[in-house]
C-alpha positions, 0 to 999 in steps of 0.5 A: 498567500492562499493554498495555491500561492496566490491571493491578497494580503488579507486572505485567511491563513489555511491553518485557521481553516482547520477545526476540531470536529467533536464528534470524531475527535479529528481536525478537518479543513473547513473552507470559508466563502472567501475561497470562492471570491471572484478573481481568486483561484483556490479550492471551491468552497463547499458552502453556498451563499450565506446571509449576512449576520443580522438578516431579518425576515426569517420565519421561526424554525418548525419543530425538528427543523435544521436551524443552521444557516442555509448552505453551511457545511456540516461535519460528519457528526452533523455539526455546522461549521462555525461562522467566520467573522472577517479577521477572526480565525474560525474556531471549534464549536464550544471554544469561542471563549478560549481564543487565548488558549489555542493549541499550537499549529502542530495540533491543528493538522490532521496527521502525518503518515508513516506511509509517505514513502509511497511517493506521498501519494496517499499521505496527504489525502487525509487532509479533510473530507471536504477537501478530498471531494475537490481532490477526487476530481484530480485523481485518474482511476483505472478499473483493474477488475479482479486483479485487485481488491474492490475496496480498502479494508482498515482491519487487514494487512494490505499490499500496494504496488507503486509503479513509476513509468518511463512514459514521456508526458508533459513538457521538459521530459524529452531527455528522459525515458525511451522515445515513443515509450508506451509507458513501461513499469520502470520502477516498481515497489510492492509496499506491504503494510502489516495488519497490526500497523507496527511495520511495513516492507517496501519490496523493490522489483527490478525492471529487468527481472525475467518473468512470465507475464500471464494473460491479462483481462483489460477494460477498454474505453467502451466498457468491453474487456479484452484479454491481452495474451501472456508472454513467457521469459520477458522483462518485468517492465513489459507487464505494463504498456506492452500490447495494451497492458494496464496496471492490473496486468502488472499486479497479476505479474507480481502475483504470478512471480511472488505468490503475493496478492496485490490489493491496489496500485498507484502509478506516477510518471516523470512529472510526478517526481518533479512536482512532488519534490517541489511541493515538499521544497526538496529532499535531502540526499548525500553523495559519497563522491562527485557525480557528473552523469551526461545521460541523466543530466545529474551533476552534483558534488560530493556531500549533502544536497537538497534536490527537487524538480528536474534535479530530483528526477535526474537523481532517481534516473541515473544508473551510471554513477553508483555502484556497478552502474546497473539497475540494482544500484539505481534501486538502492539509491531510489530506496535511500531517496524515499527514506529521506523523503519520509524523514523530511515529511516527519521532521520538517514543518511540511505536515504542520503547515496546512498551506504546504499540505494543500500544495502537496495534496494538489501536486500528488493527486494531479500526478496520481493514477490509482485503481478504482478500489481506492479512487474515492476520497473516503478510501484514500483518507482511510488508507492514509490514516492507517499508513500513518500508524507505521513508525519509520524505523520499522519500514524496511526497504529491500529488493527481490533477491536475484541472480545474473541471467545465466543464459546471457553472456554478458548478462543484462537481465536478472532472474529470481534467486530460487534459494533466497527469494521464496523466504522473502516472498513468504515473509511478506505474504505471511505478514512477518516484519523484516525489522525487529518489532516487539509484538505482543502476540496472543499465545495459544492456551496450553491445552491448545499447544499441547495438541502438537505434543506427543507421539506421531504415527508413520506417514503411511498410517495416516488416513485423511479425507481432504475437503476444499473449504475456501481455497482456490479451485483444485486445491484438494486434489493438489494436496492429495497428490502432494501427500501421496507422492511427496510425503508418503501419506498414501491413505489420503483421498479427495472429499471434494468441497466442504459444506461451509467456507472456512477462513482457516484450515482445520484438521478434525480427528477422533481421540484415537487418531491424535498420533495421526493428527500430529504427524499430518500437522507436522507435515503441513505446518499446522498450528495447535489451533488448527487441530480440532478434536472431534469425530472421525469419518468413514473413508472410501475403504470404510475405515475411520479417517480424519477430515482436513478442510482447506480454508482461505488461508491455504497457500498451496500444497507443501506450503506451511500454514504456520508463519515463520517466527523470524524473517529471513536475513536480507540486505535491507535499510530502514526509513530512519537511516540516512546513507550516502549514495556510493 
């Protein structure tokens, strides 16, 4: 059987189409001409007509001319793919004399990814560049403008908003969601992947969370832009679909609610759950009691089960069978399901079977909508390669801390818990893991750390000019207002824009201003490395003052610029834990 589940008995095993590119050290999918035989359905072959071996009449190659066969695909390093004789598996260049020493199948697969909890929507995209070109035609993209990043960066932390809509699309979905729904943001998970790839946090956002949806610029089909007016005190799920809002609006709402910038989004509907769980041949779940839910159509006995398709969708949709029968309990069950999906991906033969990888890749990309920043094969591949580095034990699932809406009796919606939620948002924004990760952070040199040690002047004696060197517009004045009105630094002034853009906030001071610098550093949460011994400047009163330059890392007046050493205590689970739904 071929990758599409059809074909003849003598078809090539897809596993034999993975070959090593010595230029990159990666295995790549090389599709042979057999994939394009008349009457077969499969992945289009990247190579054109190939002459049979022994063809005569070829003119000798001129100096510097490519001597590889016409139409033969090349690796990124320029190497032609090896020819495949009928019945003989393709082999890496330079390995033709080692047919009896082939690596086991687990060595012939490019990767498995620790990011597979993201509905496996990007994990399988690293199956090989040639195949990704085919998959690109499957992916639907949405231009969200400046709501997200223009492209994917491999050397930074990144945030992906995973959205599951309640839109009824496709046959068999009549019993799910709201009839006539425009596709609201029914399930929402903000996936943060750390810069050093040691950990990730999957933060669920309740659909019934009361938020303010900001004004949202949306791209129209004719290329024009329309501003959808914002609304206040509404459910989070209305940030998508309502009044023509696109996923970019949901991303903007996340930023407005949590302060966390979202780089990219991935969106799937009911069909995605059914097709993806079927592609991996089911996901293992456990129930602590019998369940018979007429609303979601879930009917399972107590104990362990392997579910896929319609049954998997029913499991994720049910709200009336677990906990207090609310959306928060459904979120907890969804997190358990995604953790199980990760374990399935990492422990089974799913990702050691190219045949299954191809099936999963087809299912995932056909069910996927992403932003244009990651809509290209190269971007998806890069993201998948980064996601694979995160160990499942360090992938935390948690939910935005909330309280019942005090304005409702009985409450049916929730509001952000202003005591518990900000530390969680801060941890994600500052790239702090919710799990105990052993991190070898570079310690500041003793001389740098010593800048924070010593006497501190009174706040009223601190003289400082504040410049904007890369922070959001208005940050300098916002900081001056905070310094003067909230913490007593009355001798502060706005120095407008800095001449250069800085990545990090800095404080320059003269030697005799060290005590003032230490006081300001304590108030603003500056590290020793942010303090720059230098010279003073003259302020508007003609007196010597320090210079505080707000860099791109500035998050707002009164927000510490030093990341917390320890994450806040939250209710969480990790992807390596198996639990039974209560």
